[in-house]
C-alpha positions in Angstrom: 21.3 68.6 113.8 24.3 67.1 111.7 22.6 65.8 108.0 24.7 62.0 107.5 24.7 61.2 103.9 25.3 57.6 103.2 28.1 57.0 100.5 25.3 54.7 98.4 23.3 58.1 98.7 26.0 60.6 97.4 26.4 58.2 94.5 22.7 58.1 93.7 22.4 62.0 94.0 25.7 62.1 91.8 23.7 59.8 89.0 20.5 61.6 89.0 22.7 64.6 88.4 24.3 63.1 85.5 21.1 61.8 83.7 19.7 65.4 84.4 22.6 66.6 82.3 22.4 64.1 79.7 18.8 65.2 79.4 19.6 69.0 79.2 22.5 68.1 76.5 20.1 66.0 74.4 17.4 69.2 74.6 19.9 71.3 73.6 21.3 69.2 70.7 17.0 68.7 69.9 16.7 72.4 69.8 20.2 73.5 67.6 18.8 71.1 65.3 15.7 72.9 64.7 17.5 76.2 64.7 19.5 74.9 62.2 16.9 73.5 60.1 14.7 76.4 60.4 17.6 79.1 59.3 18.4 76.5 56.2 14.6 76.3 55.4 14.6 80.4 55.4 17.9 80.3 53.3 16.0 78.0 50.7 13.1 80.3 50.2 15.4 83.3 50.2 17.5 81.6 47.5 13.9 81.3 45.7 12.7 84.8 46.1 15.8 86.3 45.1 15.9 83.8 42.1 12.3 85.3 41.3 12.7 88.9 41.9 15.9 88.5 39.5 13.7 86.8 36.9 11.0 89.1 37.6 13.0 92.1 36.9 14.6 91.0 33.8 10.5 90.2 32.5 9.8 93.6 33.5 12.8 95.1 31.8 12.1 93.1 28.7 8.1 94.1 29.0 8.9 98.1 29.3 11.1 97.7 26.4 8.4 96.4 23.7 5.4 98.5 25.4 8.1 101.2 24.5 8.7 100.0 21.2 5.1 99.6 20.3 4.5 103.4 21.9 7.0 104.7 19.4 5.9 102.7 16.3 2.2 103.7 17.0 3.4 107.8 17.6 5.5 107.1 14.3 2.4 106.3 12.3 0.9 109.7 12.9 
């Protein structure tokens, strides 16, 4: 049995294949957009957490210095 496709059916199949490829291309672009958006979201929060950590580290150093100062002054009283 020989399968025979007319020229119009081959063109139709090529058009369908092209449409499917366009849909996959659009989906890949959307996934790339989501990936970059998610990485940007994480990067912004990472920058905020790094700023917060450095700020708290400086505050901790200042608080430790003040506590040490008060303890030394308290010990000097006796």
